[in-house]
C-alpha positions as CSV (number, residue, x, y, z in Angstrom):
1,M,0.0,0.0,0.0
2,A,1.6,3.3,-1.1
3,T,1.7,6.2,1.3
4,T,2.0,9.8,0.4
5,A,4.3,11.9,2.4
6,P,2.8,15.0,3.8
7,V,3.7,18.1,1.9
8,H,4.9,21.1,4.0
9,F,4.4,24.5,2.5
10,R,7.0,27.1,3.4
11,T,5.6,30.5,4.0
12,T,7.8,33.4,2.9
13,V,7.9,36.2,5.5
14,P,9.2,39.5,4.2
15,A,12.4,40.4,5.9
16,A,12.2,43.3,8.3
17,P,14.2,46.3,7.3
18,R,17.7,46.2,8.6
19,A,18.1,48.6,11.5
20,H,21.2,50.8,11.4
21,K,23.6,50.5,14.3
22,A,24.6,53.7,16.1
23,P,21.7,55.6,14.6
24,R,22.8,58.9,16.3
25,L,26.1,58.8,14.4
26,R,24.5,58.6,11.0
27,D,24.5,62.4,10.5
28,L,27.9,62.9,12.2
29,G,29.9,64.6,9.4
30,P,33.5,65.8,9.2
31,N,32.3,69.3,10.1
32,W,32.3,68.3,13.7
33,Y,36.1,68.5,13.8
34,A,35.7,72.3,13.7
35,S,34.7,72.1,17.4
36,V,38.0,70.5,18.2
37,M,39.8,73.2,16.2
38,G,37.9,76.0,17.9
39,T,38.7,74.7,21.3
40,A,42.4,74.0,20.7
41,I,43.0,77.4,19.1
42,I,42.0,79.1,22.4
43,A,44.7,77.2,24.2
44,N,47.3,77.9,21.5
45,A,46.4,81.6,21.2
46,G,46.1,82.2,24.9
47,G,49.4,80.5,25.5
48,T,51.2,82.8,23.1
49,L,49.3,86.0,23.8
50,P,51.6,89.0,24.6
51,Y,49.7,89.7,27.8
52,Q,49.5,86.9,30.4
53,L,47.2,87.1,33.4
54,P,47.5,85.0,36.5
55,G,46.1,81.5,35.9
56,Q,45.8,82.1,32.1
57,R,48.2,79.5,31.2
58,A,46.5,76.9,33.5
59,V,43.2,77.6,31.8
60,C,44.8,77.2,28.4
61,A,46.3,73.9,29.5
62,F,42.8,72.7,30.6
63,L,41.3,73.8,27.3
64,W,44.1,71.9,25.4
65,A,43.3,68.8,27.5
66,L,39.6,69.3,26.6
67,S,40.4,69.5,22.9
68,A,42.5,66.4,23.1
69,V,39.8,64.4,24.7
70,A,37.2,65.8,22.2
71,L,39.6,64.8,19.4
72,A,39.9,61.2,20.7
73,V,36.1,60.9,21.1
74,L,35.4,62.3,17.7
75,L,38.0,60.1,16.0
76,G,36.3,57.1,17.5
77,A,32.8,58.3,16.6
78,R,33.9,59.0,13.0
79,A,35.4,55.5,12.8
80,L,32.1,54.0,13.9
81,H,30.3,56.2,11.4
82,W,32.4,54.8,8.6
83,R,31.8,51.2,9.9
84,H,28.1,51.4,10.4
85,H,27.1,54.0,7.9
86,P,29.4,53.6,4.9
87,D,26.7,54.7,2.5
88,Q,26.3,58.0,4.3
89,A,30.1,58.5,4.6
90,R,30.5,58.0,0.8
91,A,27.6,60.4,0.2
92,H,29.4,63.0,2.3
93,L,32.4,62.7,0.0
94,L,30.2,63.2,-3.1
95,D,28.4,66.1,-1.6
96,P,30.0,69.4,-2.6
97,A,28.6,71.1,0.5
98,V,30.2,68.5,2.9
99,A,33.3,67.1,1.2
100,P,35.4,70.3,1.9
101,F,35.0,69.7,5.6
102,Y,37.3,66.7,5.4
103,G,40.1,69.3,5.6
104,C,39.0,69.9,9.2
105,L,40.3,66.5,10.3
106,S,43.9,67.6,9.4
107,M,43.5,70.9,11.1
108,A,42.1,69.3,14.3
109,L,45.1,67.0,14.5
110,L,47.5,69.8,13.9
111,A,45.9,72.3,16.3
112,V,45.8,69.7,19.2
113,G,49.4,68.7,18.4
114,A,50.6,72.4,18.5
115,G,48.8,72.9,21.8
116,T,50.6,69.9,23.2
117,L,53.9,71.8,22.8
118,I,52.6,75.2,23.7
119,V,50.7,74.5,26.9
120,G,50.2,70.7,27.1
121,K,53.8,70.2,28.1
122,D,52.9,71.8,31.5
123,L,50.8,68.8,32.2
124,I,52.6,65.9,30.5
125,G,56.2,67.1,30.3
126,Q,58.5,68.3,27.5
127,S,59.6,64.9,26.0
128,P,56.1,63.4,25.8
129,A,54.8,66.6,24.4
130,V,57.4,66.6,21.6
131,A,56.5,62.9,20.8
132,V,52.8,63.6,20.7
133,D,53.1,66.7,18.6
134,A,55.4,64.8,16.2
135,V,52.8,62.1,15.7
136,L,49.9,64.5,15.3
137,F,51.9,66.9,13.1
138,T,52.9,64.0,10.8
139,A,49.4,62.6,10.6
140,G,47.7,66.0,10.2
141,T,50.2,67.0,7.4
142,V,49.7,63.8,5.5
143,V,45.9,64.0,5.7
144,G,46.0,67.7,4.8
145,L,48.1,67.2,1.7
146,V,45.9,64.3,0.6
147,M,42.7,66.2,1.1
148,A,44.1,69.3,-0.7
149,V,44.3,67.1,-3.8
150,V,41.3,64.7,-3.3
151,V,38.6,67.2,-2.5
152,P,39.4,69.6,-5.4
153,Y,39.7,66.5,-7.7
154,L,36.2,65.4,-6.6
155,M,34.9,69.0,-7.1
156,V,36.2,68.9,-10.7
157,V,35.2,65.4,-11.8
158,R,32.3,64.3,-9.6
159,H,30.6,67.3,-7.9
160,K,28.2,69.3,-9.9
161,V,28.7,72.9,-8.8
162,E,27.8,76.3,-10.2
163,A,29.3,79.7,-9.6
164,S,26.3,80.6,-7.4
165,Q,27.3,77.8,-5.0
166,A,30.8,79.2,-4.3
167,S,31.3,79.3,-0.6
168,P,34.1,80.0,1.9
169,V,33.8,76.3,2.9
170,W,35.6,75.5,-0.4
171,L,38.8,77.0,1.3
172,L,38.9,74.3,4.0
173,P,40.8,71.5,2.3
174,V,43.5,73.9,0.8
175,V,44.0,75.8,4.1
176,A,45.1,72.6,5.9
177,P,48.7,72.7,4.5
178,M,49.0,76.3,5.8
179,V,48.2,75.1,9.3
180,S,51.1,72.6,8.9
181,A,53.3,75.5,7.8
182,A,52.3,77.5,10.9
183,V,52.7,74.8,13.6
184,G,55.7,72.9,12.0
185,P,58.2,75.5,13.3
186,L,57.4,74.3,16.9
187,L,59.2,71.1,16.1
188,V,62.2,72.6,14.3
189,P,64.3,73.2,17.5
190,H,63.7,69.6,18.6
191,L,65.4,68.2,15.5
192,P,69.2,67.7,15.1
193,A,71.0,70.8,13.9
194,G,71.8,70.9,10.2
195,Q,69.8,69.4,7.4
196,P,67.0,68.0,9.5
197,R,66.0,71.5,10.8
198,E,66.6,73.1,7.4
199,A,64.5,70.4,5.6
200,L,61.5,70.9,7.9
201,L,61.8,74.7,7.7
202,L,61.8,74.7,3.9
203,A,59.1,72.0,3.8
204,C,56.9,74.4,5.9
205,Y,57.6,77.2,3.4
206,A,56.6,74.9,0.6
207,M,53.3,74.1,2.2
208,F,52.9,77.8,2.8
209,G,53.1,78.3,-1.0
210,V,50.9,75.3,-1.8
211,S,48.1,76.7,0.4
212,L,48.5,80.4,-0.4
213,L,48.4,79.9,-4.2
214,A,45.4,77.6,-3.9
215,V,43.6,80.1,-1.8
216,L,44.3,82.9,-4.3
217,L,42.6,80.8,-6.9
218,L,39.5,80.2,-4.8
219,L,39.0,83.5,-3.0
220,P,38.0,85.5,-6.1
221,L,35.2,82.9,-6.7
222,V,33.9,83.4,-3.2
223,F,33.9,87.2,-3.3
224,G,32.5,87.1,-6.9
225,R,29.6,85.0,-5.7
226,L,28.8,87.5,-2.9
227,I,28.9,90.4,-5.4
228,T,26.8,88.8,-8.1
229,H,24.4,86.6,-6.0
230,G,24.0,88.5,-2.8
231,P,24.4,87.3,0.9
232,L,24.8,83.7,1.8
233,P,21.9,81.8,3.3
234,L,21.4,82.7,7.0
235,A,22.7,79.4,8.4
236,L,25.8,79.7,6.2
237,T,26.6,83.3,7.1
238,P,29.2,82.5,9.8
239,A,31.2,80.6,7.2
240,L,32.3,84.0,5.9
241,F,34.8,84.1,8.8
242,L,36.5,81.1,7.2
243,V,38.3,83.5,4.9
244,L,40.2,84.8,7.9
245,G,41.7,81.3,8.3
246,P,44.3,81.5,5.5
247,L,44.9,85.2,6.2
248,G,45.6,84.8,9.9
249,Q,47.3,81.4,9.5
250,S,49.7,82.6,6.8
251,T,50.7,85.6,8.9
252,T,51.2,83.2,11.9
253,A,53.3,80.9,9.6
254,V,55.7,83.5,8.4
255,N,56.3,84.8,11.9
256,Q,56.7,81.4,13.4
257,L,59.1,80.3,10.7
258,A,61.1,83.6,11.2
259,D,61.4,82.7,14.9
260,V,63.2,79.4,14.2
261,A,65.0,80.4,11.0
262,P,68.3,81.6,12.7
263,G,68.9,78.1,14.1
264,A,67.9,76.2,11.0
265,I,69.3,78.1,8.0
266,D,72.3,80.3,7.1
267,A,72.4,83.9,8.2
268,P,71.6,85.7,5.0
269,Y,68.5,83.7,4.5
270,A,67.5,83.9,8.2
271,G,67.6,87.7,8.1
272,A,65.6,87.8,4.9
273,L,62.9,85.5,6.3
274,G,62.6,87.7,9.4
275,A,62.0,90.7,7.1
276,F,59.6,88.7,5.0
277,A,57.5,88.0,8.1
278,V,56.8,91.7,8.6
279,V,56.6,92.7,4.9
280,Y,54.1,90.0,4.2
281,G,52.3,89.9,7.5
282,V,51.4,93.5,8.0
283,P,49.5,94.0,4.7
284,V,47.7,90.6,5.0
285,M,46.7,91.4,8.6
286,G,45.3,94.7,7.3
287,F,43.2,92.8,4.7
288,A,42.1,90.3,7.4
289,L,40.7,93.2,9.5
290,L,38.9,94.5,6.4
291,W,37.3,91.1,5.9
292,L,36.5,90.8,9.6
293,A,34.5,94.0,9.5
294,L,32.6,92.8,6.4
295,A,31.9,89.4,7.8
296,A,30.8,90.9,11.1
297,A,28.4,93.3,9.4
298,M,26.9,90.3,7.4
299,L,26.6,88.4,10.6
300,V,24.7,91.2,12.4
301,R,22.4,91.4,9.4
302,A,21.8,87.6,9.4
303,A,21.1,87.7,13.2
304,R,18.5,90.5,12.7
305,D,16.9,88.3,10.0
306,G,16.5,85.4,12.4
307,M,19.6,83.3,12.0
308,G,19.5,80.4,14.4
309,F,22.3,78.2,15.7
310,A,24.0,75.8,13.4
311,M,27.4,74.1,13.5
312,T,28.7,76.9,11.1
313,W,29.0,79.0,14.3
314,W,32.3,77.2,14.9
315,A,33.6,79.2,12.0
316,L,33.7,82.1,14.3
317,T,36.4,80.5,16.4
318,F,39.4,78.9,14.7
319,P,39.8,81.6,11.9
320,V,39.7,84.4,14.5
321,G,42.2,82.5,16.6
322,T,44.6,82.4,13.7
323,C,44.4,86.2,13.5
324,V,45.2,86.3,17.2
325,T,48.4,84.3,16.7
326,G,49.2,86.3,13.6
327,A,48.9,89.6,15.4
328,A,51.0,88.2,18.3
329,G,53.7,87.2,15.9
330,L,53.7,90.7,14.4
331,A,53.9,92.2,17.9
332,R,57.1,90.1,18.5
333,H,58.8,91.1,15.3
334,T,57.8,94.8,15.1
335,G,57.8,95.6,18.8
336,L,54.6,97.6,18.2
337,D,52.1,97.7,21.1
338,A,49.3,98.2,18.6
339,F,49.7,94.6,17.4
340,A,49.7,93.3,21.0
341,W,46.5,95.2,21.7
342,L,45.0,93.9,18.5
343,A,45.9,90.3,19.6
344,A,44.3,90.8,23.0
345,A,41.1,92.4,21.5
346,L,40.7,89.5,19.0
347,F,41.3,87.0,21.7
348,L,38.4,88.4,23.7
349,G,36.2,88.1,20.6
350,L,37.5,84.5,20.2
351,V,36.6,83.5,23.7
352,T,33.1,85.0,23.4
353,A,32.5,83.2,20.1
354,W,33.7,79.9,21.6
355,L,31.4,80.2,24.6
356,L,28.4,80.8,22.4
357,A,29.2,77.9,20.0
358,A,30.1,75.5,22.8
359,V,27.0,76.2,24.9
360,H,24.7,75.8,21.9
361,T,26.4,72.7,20.7
362,L,26.2,71.0,24.1
363,R,22.5,72.0,24.3
364,G,21.9,70.6,20.8
365,L,23.6,67.3,21.8
366,L,21.6,66.9,25.0
367,T,18.3,67.6,23.3
368,G,19.1,65.4,20.3
369,R,18.6,68.2,17.9
370,L,22.1,68.0,16.4
371,L,22.4,64.3,16.2
372,P,18.9,62.8,16.3
373,A,18.4,59.1,16.8
374,T,16.9,58.3,13.4
């Protein structure tokens, strides 16, 4: 007698949509490194300010430590972002509004590294500070030079941009080598005398040239966009202060390089580099003050029109800080009290901007507005 085996019908159940891990990190972009830069520059600028108040250096050392912790946390969070949200990470690279912020990674590494030698050595000692700065300077310089090529390349071959979209944000990837040129001199005295010192000195001047010429190509596009298409959108208005970055940082660079040139290069060139620091720095600082006035006027206009908080507020910190260090450098080389007063006044503005940006950022994180769990 034949038997028939029972037939089992398999029911297909639609697969549930895959839940993203670390959902709050999905919108964590490279622009967050600006908060590290803005914190570190207060430590760096405050530690080199011509006027030193009691306890000022200790506060700067604390802010350096805060920036170092923030950098470590952000590096870990960004690594998780790439691991769990690679689609979003790739989308950021292909977004012309976000990709330039990849230059901020380099500048965050460089700013924290410089702070280690300027004030961090008070907490961890001279030798560890040199080692930490050497690692961060090397990593930041490599990342900065790579991004100075990769981001413009993507803008040319992959991004679809128009003249009306020109923004000061475009300067970010090409400014990073200028930061290397400005903080590299801190390591020159710690190298063996002779060719090692001269090589680093001239490498910093080469990066100075790389960044300066690239900025001179892009800056007319930014100003032309303002003239022909009017003010930037309200949330993007603070980005106008990014133009101060290459101006203040290049002034800082030539003065820092002039400080260490006598111990790294022969006398005729060392003297010429000292003169170049003043001849270049004074006119550029003058233009920086002109742009600062223009950007401040546009910021007041945007505030009256209802500009709310955005992460672009961090653009009010690092670029202004570079003007502080630039003015302090000119005060050293010219002996003029006017530059020392300028550095102090800009530093007060820097601290005010940092407090505003930090408080609103912390509030946005606590409320989930900046990084929502979606």
